[in-house]
C-alpha positions in Angstrom: 145.9 124.9 89.9 145.6 128.0 92.3 148.7 129.5 90.4 147.5 129.1 86.8 143.7 129.5 87.3 141.9 132.7 89.5 138.7 132.3 91.1 139.3 129.0 92.9 139.2 129.0 96.7 140.3 125.0 97.1 141.0 122.3 94.7 141.0 118.7 95.6 141.6 116.2 93.1 140.8 112.5 93.5 141.1 109.2 91.8 138.8 106.0 92.3 140.3 102.4 92.3 139.8 99.0 94.1 141.8 95.7 94.5 142.7 93.2 96.8 144.4 94.8 100.2 146.7 92.8 102.4 147.4 93.4 106.4 150.5 92.4 107.8 149.9 92.5 111.5 153.3 91.4 113.7 153.3 87.9 114.4 149.4 87.2 112.8 148.9 85.1 109.7 148.5 87.9 106.9 144.9 88.4 106.2 143.2 89.2 102.8 140.7 91.4 101.9 139.8 90.9 98.3 137.9 92.9 95.5 137.7 96.2 98.0 136.1 99.4 96.1 135.8 103.0 97.8 139.5 103.3 98.0 140.1 107.1 96.5 143.8 108.6 95.9 143.3 112.3 97.6 145.3 115.3 98.6 144.4 116.7 102.2 142.3 119.6 100.2 140.0 117.2 100.2 139.6 117.4 103.9 139.0 120.8 103.3 136.2 120.5 101.2 134.7 118.0 102.9 134.1 117.9 106.6 135.2 114.7 108.9 135.2 114.2 112.5 138.8 113.7 112.8 140.0 110.7 115.4 143.4 110.4 115.1 146.2 112.3 113.2 145.2 116.0 111.4 144.3 116.8 107.6 147.6 118.9 107.6 149.7 116.2 107.7 148.2 112.8 107.4 148.3 112.8 103.4 150.9 115.1 102.4 153.7 112.6 101.7 153.5 109.4 99.5 152.6 106.3 101.0 150.5 107.4 103.5 146.5 106.3 104.1 143.6 107.8 106.0 140.8 105.2 106.9 137.2 105.8 108.4 136.8 104.5 111.8 134.6 101.2 110.8 137.5 100.3 108.2 140.4 100.0 110.7 138.5 97.8 112.7 138.1 96.1 109.8 141.3 95.9 109.0 142.7 95.9 112.4 139.8 94.4 114.9 140.4 94.7 118.8 142.6 97.7 118.7 142.6 100.8 119.6 142.9 104.2 117.8 146.2 104.6 119.2 147.7 101.2 118.0 146.1 101.4 114.5 147.9 104.5 113.5 151.5 103.4 112.4 150.0 100.1 111.0 150.8 99.2 107.5 148.1 98.3 104.5 149.0 97.1 101.1 147.4 97.3 98.2 147.5 95.2 95.0 150.2 93.1 96.7 152.6 96.0 96.2 151.7 99.2 97.4 152.5 100.1 101.1 151.0 102.7 102.8 151.2 103.6 106.7 147.9 104.2 108.3 148.5 107.7 109.4 145.2 109.2 110.5 141.3 107.6 111.5 138.2 109.6 110.7 134.6 109.0 112.0 132.5 107.3 109.4 129.4 109.6 107.9 126.4 108.8 109.7 123.7 110.3 107.0 122.8 109.0 103.9 125.6 110.4 101.1 127.2 109.5 98.2 130.7 109.9 99.9 131.5 106.2 101.0 135.1 106.2 100.4 136.8 105.0 103.5 140.3 104.7 102.1 142.3 107.5 101.4 145.2 107.2 99.7 148.0 110.0 99.3 148.0 111.2 96.1 151.5 111.4 95.9 151.8 107.6 96.3 150.1 107.7 92.5 152.2 110.3 91.2 155.7 108.0 91.8 154.1 104.9 90.9 153.7 106.2 87.4 154.3 102.7 85.8 151.4 101.1 87.7 149.3 104.6 85.9 151.0 105.6 83.1 148.3 108.0 82.3 148.2 109.8 85.8 149.9 112.8 84.1 148.9 112.6 80.5 146.4 115.3 79.8 144.9 113.5 76.5 143.5 110.7 78.6 140.2 111.4 80.4 138.7 108.5 82.8 135.5 109.1 85.1 137.9 107.5 88.1 139.9 110.6 88.0 137.7 113.6 89.0 138.1 117.0 90.7 136.1 118.5 93.3 136.7 122.4 93.1 135.3 125.3 95.5 134.6 128.7 93.8 135.9 132.1 95.6 133.5 134.4 96.3 131.8 135.9 93.0 133.5 133.4 90.7 131.2 132.4 88.0 131.2 128.9 86.7 131.7 129.6 82.9 134.4 131.7 84.0 136.3 128.9 85.6 135.4 126.7 82.9 137.1 129.0 80.1 140.3 128.7 81.9 140.1 125.2 82.6 139.7 124.3 78.9 142.5 127.3 78.4 144.7 125.2 80.8 143.8 121.8 78.7 145.2 123.8 75.6 148.3 124.6 77.2 149.0 121.4 78.3 147.7 119.4 75.4 147.9 121.4 72.3 146.2 120.4 69.1 148.4 118.8 66.5 148.1 119.2 63.1 146.0 116.7 61.3 144.5 115.8 64.7 141.4 113.5 64.2 141.1 113.0 67.9 138.4 114.1 70.3 137.3 118.0 70.8 138.2 117.2 74.5 136.1 119.7 76.9 136.5 120.1 80.9 132.7 121.3 82.3 132.1 122.3 86.0 129.1 120.2 87.8 127.4 121.7 90.6 127.5 119.3 93.6 124.0 119.5 94.5 123.3 117.7 91.0 126.0 114.5 91.4 123.1 112.5 92.8 120.2 112.8 90.3 122.2 113.8 86.9 122.3 110.3 84.6 124.4 112.1 82.6 127.7 111.7 84.4 129.7 109.0 86.1 128.9 108.9 90.0 132.3 107.0 91.0 130.7 104.1 90.4 127.4 105.1 93.2 123.9 104.7 91.3 122.7 107.6 90.3 118.9 108.4 91.0 116.6 109.0 88.0 114.4 112.1 88.7 112.2 111.0 86.3 111.5 108.0 88.5 111.2 110.2 91.4 108.4 112.4 89.6 106.7 109.2 88.4 106.8 107.4 91.8 105.1 111.1 93.2 102.3 110.8 90.6 101.8 107.3 91.2 101.5 108.1 94.4 99.3 111.7 94.0 97.0 109.4 91.6 96.4 106.9 94.5 95.5 110.1 96.8 93.5 111.5 94.3 91.0 108.2 94.1 90.9 108.1 97.9 89.3 111.5 98.2 87.3 111.2 95.0 85.8 107.9 97.1 85.7 110.1 100.2 83.4 113.0 98.6 81.4 109.8 96.4 80.4 108.5 99.5 79.7 111.3 101.3 77.4 113.3 99.0 75.8 109.9 98.0 75.0 109.6 102.3 74.1 112.9 102.7 70.4 112.3 103.7 71.3 110.3 106.3 72.6 113.4 108.1 70.4 115.6 106.9 68.5 115.6 110.4 71.3 115.9 112.4 72.0 118.6 110.3 68.5 120.6 111.0 68.3 119.6 114.7 72.1 121.3 115.0 70.9 124.3 113.4 67.7 124.6 114.9 69.5 124.4 118.4 71.5 127.1 117.3 75.1 125.7 115.3 76.1 127.7 112.7 77.6 126.8 109.4 81.0 127.3 110.5 81.2 125.2 113.5 79.3 122.4 111.4 81.9 122.9 108.6 84.6 122.5 111.4 82.7 119.2 112.6 82.9 117.9 109.0 86.5 118.8 108.5 87.4 117.4 112.1 85.8 114.1 111.6 87.4 113.9 107.8 91.2 114.7 109.5 90.7 112.1 112.5 89.9 109.6 109.5 92.7 110.4 107.6 95.2 110.7 110.8 94.4 107.4 111.6 95.0 106.0 108.2 98.7 108.3 108.2 99.3 106.3 111.5 98.5 102.5 110.0 100.4 103.9 107.4 103.5 104.5 108.9 103.0 101.4 111.3 102.9 99.3 108.0 106.0 101.2 106.5 108.6 98.6 107.7 106.7 95.8 106.0 105.9 98.1 102.7 109.1 99.2 102.3 110.8 95.2 103.1 108.5 94.0 100.1 110.1 96.7 97.7 113.7 96.7 99.1 114.8 96.1 95.6 113.7 99.4 94.5 115.7 101.2 97.2 119.2 101.6 97.2 121.5 99.2 99.3 122.8 100.7 101.9 119.8 103.7 102.2 118.9 104.5 105.8 115.2 105.1 106.3 114.4 106.5 109.8 111.2 108.3 110.5 112.2 109.2 114.1 115.6 111.3 112.9 114.0 112.8 110.4 111.6 115.4 111.6 110.8 116.4 107.7 109.0 113.6 107.5 106.8 114.3 110.2 106.2 117.9 109.0 105.5 116.3 105.4 103.2 113.6 106.8 101.5 116.3 109.1 100.9 118.6 106.1 100.3 115.6 104.0 97.4 114.8 106.4 96.0 117.8 106.5 95.6 118.6 102.5 94.1 115.2 101.7 91.6 116.1 104.5 91.0 119.6 103.1 90.2 117.7 99.1 88.5 114.6 101.0 86.5 116.9 103.8 85.7 120.7 102.6 82.9 120.0 99.1 81.1 117.6 101.4 81.3 120.1 104.5 80.0 123.1 102.6 77.1 120.9 100.8 75.9 119.5 104.0 75.9 122.4 106.4 74.0 124.1 103.4 71.0 122.6 104.3 68.2 124.6 106.1 66.4 123.4 108.6 62.5 123.6 107.4 63.6 121.9 104.4 65.2 119.3 106.5 62.6 118.2 109.2 60.3 117.9 105.9 62.6 115.1 104.1 63.3 117.8 101.4 66.9 118.3 102.3 68.4 116.6 99.1 66.2 117.4 96.4 65.1 119.7 93.3 68.6 121.0 92.1 70.6 120.2 95.0 70.1 116.6 94.3 70.7 116.9 90.8 74.1 118.8 91.5 75.4 116.2 93.8 74.5 113.6 91.2 76.1 115.5 88.3 79.3 115.8 90.5 78.8 112.3 91.5 79.0 111.3 88.2 82.0 113.5 87.1 84.0 111.8 90.3 83.2 108.8 89.2 84.5 109.1 85.4 87.5 110.9 86.3 88.3 107.7 88.7 87.6 105.4 85.6 89.8 107.2 83.8 93.0 107.2 86.0 92.5 103.6 86.6 92.3 103.0 82.6 95.7 104.9 82.4 97.5 102.8 84.3 96.3 99.4 83.0 97.4 101.3 79.2 101.0 102.3 80.9 100.9 98.6 82.1 100.2 96.5 78.9 102.3 99.0 77.0 105.7 99.3 79.4 105.2 95.3 79.3 105.3 94.7 75.9 107.9 96.9 75.1 110.3 94.9 77.6 109.2 91.7 76.1 109.7 93.1 73.0 113.4 94.0 74.2 114.5 90.7 75.4 113.0 88.9 72.6 114.0 90.5 69.3 116.6 89.6 67.0 119.8 91.5 68.1 121.9 90.4 65.6 124.1 88.5 67.9 123.6 84.9 70.0 122.8 86.0 73.8 121.6 82.5 74.8 124.4 79.6 76.5 127.1 82.4 76.6 129.3 83.3 79.2 132.0 85.9 79.9 134.7 85.9 82.4 137.0 89.0 83.0 140.3 88.1 83.7 142.3 90.6 86.5 143.0 93.7 85.3 146.5 94.3 87.3 147.5 91.0 86.9 151.2 91.2 85.9 151.9 88.1 83.9 150.3 88.3 80.2 151.0 85.2 79.6 148.3 84.1 82.3 145.6 84.5 79.6 146.9 82.3 77.0 146.9 79.5 80.2 143.7 80.6 81.4 142.5 80.0 77.3 144.2 76.9 76.4 142.9 75.0 80.0 139.3 76.4 79.3 139.3 74.9 75.5 140.2 71.6 77.1 136.6 71.3 79.1 134.3 68.6 77.5 131.1 71.3 78.4 133.0 74.1 76.3 132.2 74.5 72.7 133.9 77.2 71.7 136.0 79.9 73.4 137.3 83.8 72.5 139.7 86.6 74.0 138.9 90.0 73.4 137.4 93.2 75.4 134.0 94.2 76.0 131.0 91.9 75.0 128.6 93.0 71.9 126.4 94.8 74.0 127.4 96.7 77.0 126.9 99.8 78.8 130.5 100.7 78.0 131.9 101.2 74.7 134.9 102.8 73.4 135.2 104.6 70.7 137.5 107.4 68.4 137.2 109.9 65.6 138.2 108.0 62.2 138.2 109.7 58.9 138.2 107.8 55.8 139.7 109.6 52.5 138.7 108.4 48.9 141.0 111.0 47.1 137.3 112.8 46.4 135.7 113.4 49.9 136.5 113.3 53.5 134.3 110.9 55.9 135.0 111.8 59.6 132.9 109.5 62.0 132.8 108.8 65.4 133.6 105.2 65.4 133.1 102.4 67.9 135.3 99.8 68.3 135.8 96.3 70.0 138.8 94.1 70.3 138.3 89.9 69.7 140.3 87.3 68.0 138.9 85.3 65.1 136.6 83.6 67.0 134.7 86.7 68.8 132.1 86.6 65.9 132.1 82.8 65.7 130.9 82.4 69.6 128.4 85.1 69.3 127.2 84.1 66.0 127.9 87.7 64.3 126.7 87.3 60.5 130.0 87.8 58.4 128.2 89.9 54.9 131.3 89.6 52.9 134.8 89.2 53.1 136.7 87.0 55.5 137.0 87.3 59.3 139.8 89.0 61.4 143.1 86.3 62.6 145.4 87.7 64.8 147.9 88.6 62.6 145.6 91.4 61.6 146.7 93.4 64.8 148.2 96.3 63.0 146.5 96.1 59.2 142.7 94.5 59.2 139.8 95.1 60.6 135.9 94.2 60.1 133.3 97.2 60.3 129.9 96.8 60.5 126.7 97.5 57.9 126.4 100.7 59.0 129.8 102.5 59.2 129.9 101.4 55.7 126.6 103.1 54.7 127.7 106.0 56.0 131.0 105.5 54.3 129.1 105.4 51.0 129.7 101.8 49.7 126.2 100.6 48.0 127.2 96.8 48.8 129.2 95.4 51.5 131.5 94.2 49.1 132.4 97.3 47.7 133.7 98.6 51.1 136.6 95.6 51.3 139.9 96.2 50.8 139.8 99.8 51.7 142.0 101.6 54.3 141.1 103.5 56.7 143.1 106.4 58.9 142.7 104.6 62.1 145.4 106.9 63.5 148.1 109.9 62.6 150.6 106.6 61.9 147.9 103.9 61.3 146.0 102.9 58.8 143.7 99.5 58.8 142.3 98.2 56.3 138.6 96.7 56.0 139.0 93.1 55.3 135.1 92.3 56.3 131.3 93.5 56.7 129.6 91.7 59.7 125.7 92.7 60.4 124.4 95.4 61.9 124.0 94.6 65.6 122.8 96.3 68.8 126.0 98.1 70.8 123.8 98.7 73.5 120.3 98.8 74.8 117.5 99.5 72.4 117.0 102.7 74.0 120.5 103.2 71.9 120.1 103.1 68.0 122.9 101.2 66.3 126.4 103.0 65.7 129.2 102.4 63.4 131.6 100.3 64.9 134.3 98.2 63.7 136.4 94.9 65.7 140.0 94.4 65.1 142.1 92.0 67.7 143.9 94.1 69.7 145.5 92.1 72.2 146.0 94.7 74.9 142.4 95.1 75.2 142.0 91.1 75.5 140.9 91.3 78.7 138.1 88.9 78.8 137.0 85.2 78.2 133.7 84.7 75.7 132.6 81.0 76.1 129.8 79.5 74.5 128.5 76.3 76.2 127.5 73.4 74.7 123.6 73.1 74.4 122.1 71.1 77.1 119.8 68.3 76.4 117.0 66.5 78.7 119.6 64.1 80.1 122.5 66.0 80.9 120.7 69.2 82.5 124.1 69.6 85.0 126.5 70.0 82.4 126.8 73.7 82.1 127.2 73.5 86.0 129.7 71.2 85.6 131.5 73.3 82.8 131.2 76.8 84.7 132.6 75.1 87.9 135.7 73.1 86.2 136.4 77.1 84.5 136.3 78.3 87.8 139.6 75.4 88.9 141.1 76.4 86.2 140.8 80.3 87.4 142.3 79.2 91.1 145.1 77.6 89.4 146.0 80.7 87.3 145.0 83.4 89.5 144.7 82.4 93.3 144.3 85.7 94.7 141.3 86.6 93.0 138.1 85.5 93.1 136.1 84.2 90.4 133.1 85.5 88.5 131.0 84.5 85.4 128.2 86.5 83.8 125.3 84.9 81.9 125.7 87.2 78.7 122.1 86.6 78.5 121.5 88.0 82.3 123.3 91.3 81.3 121.0 92.0 78.0 118.1 91.4 80.5 119.6 94.3 83.2 119.6 96.8 80.4 115.9 97.5 81.2 115.8 96.8 84.9 114.7 100.4 85.6 111.5 99.6 82.9 110.9 96.1 84.8 110.9 98.3 88.1 108.7 100.7 86.1 106.3 97.6 85.0 106.3 96.0 89.0 105.2 99.5 90.2 102.7 100.1 87.4 101.3 96.5 88.2 101.2 97.3 92.0 99.7 100.7 90.6 97.1 99.9 88.9 96.0 96.8 91.0 95.2 99.5 93.6 93.8 101.9 91.6 91.3 99.2 90.2 90.7 98.0 93.8 90.3 101.7 95.0 87.6 102.1 91.9 85.3 99.1 92.3 85.7 99.9 96.3 84.0 103.4 95.5 82.0 102.1 93.3 80.1 99.1 95.4 79.2 102.0 97.8 77.9 103.6 95.2 76.0 100.8 93.7 74.7 100.1 97.4 73.4 103.8 97.8 71.7 103.5 94.2 70.0 100.8 94.8 69.0 101.9 98.3 67.6 105.2 96.2 65.9 102.8 93.9 64.0 100.6 96.3 60.9 101.5 95.7 61.1 101.8 91.9 62.5 98.0 91.8 59.7 96.9 93.5 57.1 98.7 91.2 59.0 97.5 88.2 58.6 93.8 89.6 55.0 93.6 90.4 54.7 95.0 86.8 56.8 91.7 85.7 60.1 93.3 85.2 62.7 90.2 85.0 65.8 90.0 87.5 67.9 90.8 83.7 66.0 93.4 83.0 66.4 95.5 86.4 70.0 94.1 86.5 70.8 96.0 83.1 68.8 99.0 84.4 70.7 99.2 87.2 74.2 98.7 85.5 73.3 101.2 82.2 74.5 104.1 83.5 77.5 102.4 84.6 78.5 101.3 81.2 78.1 104.5 79.7 80.2 106.1 82.5 83.2 103.9 81.9 82.8 104.2 78.0 82.8 107.8 78.5 86.2 107.5 80.8 87.3 105.3 78.0 86.7 108.0 75.3 88.0 111.2 77.2 91.8 109.0 78.6 92.8 107.3 75.1 94.2 110.4 73.4 95.8 111.7 76.8 97.1 108.1 77.4 98.5 107.9 73.6 99.7 111.1 73.8 101.7 109.9 77.0 103.1 106.6 75.9 104.2 107.9 72.6 106.3 110.4 74.7 107.9 107.5 76.6 108.3 105.5 73.9 110.5 108.3 72.4 113.4 107.0 74.6 114.1 104.0 72.7 115.5 104.1 69.4 114.1 100.7 68.4 110.7 100.1 70.2 107.3 98.2 69.4 104.0 99.7 68.3 101.2 101.4 70.3 98.8 99.0 69.6 94.8 99.6 69.1 94.3 96.7 71.4 96.0 98.2 74.2 93.0 100.7 74.7 90.8 98.4 73.9 91.2 95.6 76.3 92.1 98.4 78.6 88.6 99.7 78.5 87.2 96.0 78.8 89.2 94.8 81.5 87.8 97.9 83.4 84.0 97.6 82.4 84.1 94.0 83.4 86.1 94.5 87.0 83.0 97.1 87.2 80.4 95.4 86.1 81.4 92.2 88.5 81.8 94.5 91.4 78.4 96.0 91.1 76.7 93.0 90.3 77.0 91.5 94.0 74.4 94.5 94.6 72.5 95.0 91.9 71.6 91.3 91.6 70.7 91.0 95.4 68.4 94.1 94.7 66.9 92.7 91.9 66.0 89.2 93.3 64.6 91.0 96.6 60.6 90.3 96.9 58.7 93.3 95.5 56.6 93.0 98.8 59.8 93.1 101.1 60.6 96.7 99.3 57.6 98.4 99.0 56.9 97.2 102.7 60.6 99.3 103.4 58.9 102.5 102.1 
């Protein structure tokens, strides 16, 4: 790399892998660790780029030769318990039963949160000398997310210039051939700081954090804080008359306005600080409730992250200012002469405060209704995605992936025959990927009809003649594929047939596709379209053909369960596991229900729905809490009016209506204002789905009606209490 490209200070190629690990330690019985991950083939340069504390060995010598491995301390102690570091160095670790490596170094584990969770570092030279095991390791025309490269650019080097040099190297080692129909392969650099958040690229099996999700959570938190601030302002200004006499006396005794503002802000700060302390104390419980939303292994430690403490302090100050500054200005503006005459909140000041309270109340209702609308729509889209006809059967189907590194291909046929013989099994197919998955294979395909040439990126799936039968994929024209079609026949979907220009599926039958430079495939059948991924993606042109080399999975249709044989599926899966252990005793058995795999496509949306439900509940609770406080204040202010109206013959219903009318109009106004904003935001969110439900009018109507019902129900406790109070008692209190 350094000899063929300039501007690169250090390069560290690596390849992630996994598998079974065998430890033979002297006279002790061999110990096997199955399905281990976080294993990487790397060079010594890897440790030049990423700083590790070396407990034994050296980066200069530990990974220079083939069949050397460096372990983290925790992994070394896992493989060789109760042994010192000095004794572990020189021990042997066997990967996938054949690749023997000697421990030449031990490094300390990274204690902080990190994406770099590798714990076995095998010398890259080991991979290069095992080309039979890894035929693509020197193949410039093959790419994989398992193989990546870290670069440290020299001072003043420009990433674009390095990218140009890398792509020139690609063309030199893999020159385009005449008539090549392959992909336009390009190398691109990604900043290290971008790895944790960029969903476009693979992050060696570490979950990528969505910045959209983080910003959404921050927005939710900001709205909830805003609602709390609005409540504080509303209730503080509503109770201004109760503070007026104290303010008048303080000013008479010489207090300045600045001192009064400082006093009120200090009171607000103490209340906010107490709330923060309670929140921090409750955080372990809250995090436990939401552990499904937190990446596994993430360490949340307030004590060892001073940045969190500074953030909480800054947040306390900001919330205190937002909540307390306006009330402090209003309260400190009262003049002593007016206060002592009970005129502190009269005239323009009273009107201004009432207008502010109404505006803030409308804002509260707008936020709460937006959350209600968003929750309903997200739930509606999830229901639509999980219950829509996707073009295939998804219930009562399981799939089992056979070991990719099994040295005996005939084991798949034996396993298939054993599974077919199980009474609870209806049908079994061999194939590659399931019809709908997060991964796919595709290639550039050319079709020539003598007049025009159509090039399309075609998704390909492999399966035998039972593949479309297991998943009930509809055959529109022609016949099903057979194992004898492995190099000659294929099924294409309706979308691809239409792209090729055929008006009816029958017209495409018998046509030949340039599958590769030297291979033509005949269209023997056309199948109905089905979704190859989640509803976020549109249906793409696709072909199914019996590629035996990609038959890595069993696709199993279970017989329907009845009321009397509910345990049949369990018995069937248990029988499959027994057959697995007979054929693959060294590998753990795993089966997956197809419908559960489909549901996982929408885990993000389901988590969003759950968070929105919590946020909506909190918004409604906070809004109603503030509303109850305002209702108490309003009825107390109108005590004399209520008494006079009752003396003059007003009924309880009339008084309740009188006190609730203003509230109803505020909610209606909030609904009118938030509806267009909510529709726009929802429409933008729905653009992320190629196939989506409709934004129905009843979502907005239901939200407004629900908020109105909750608000009236909350305020009714106080309004009814005021309406049924004896007018003699009301007038006496005045």
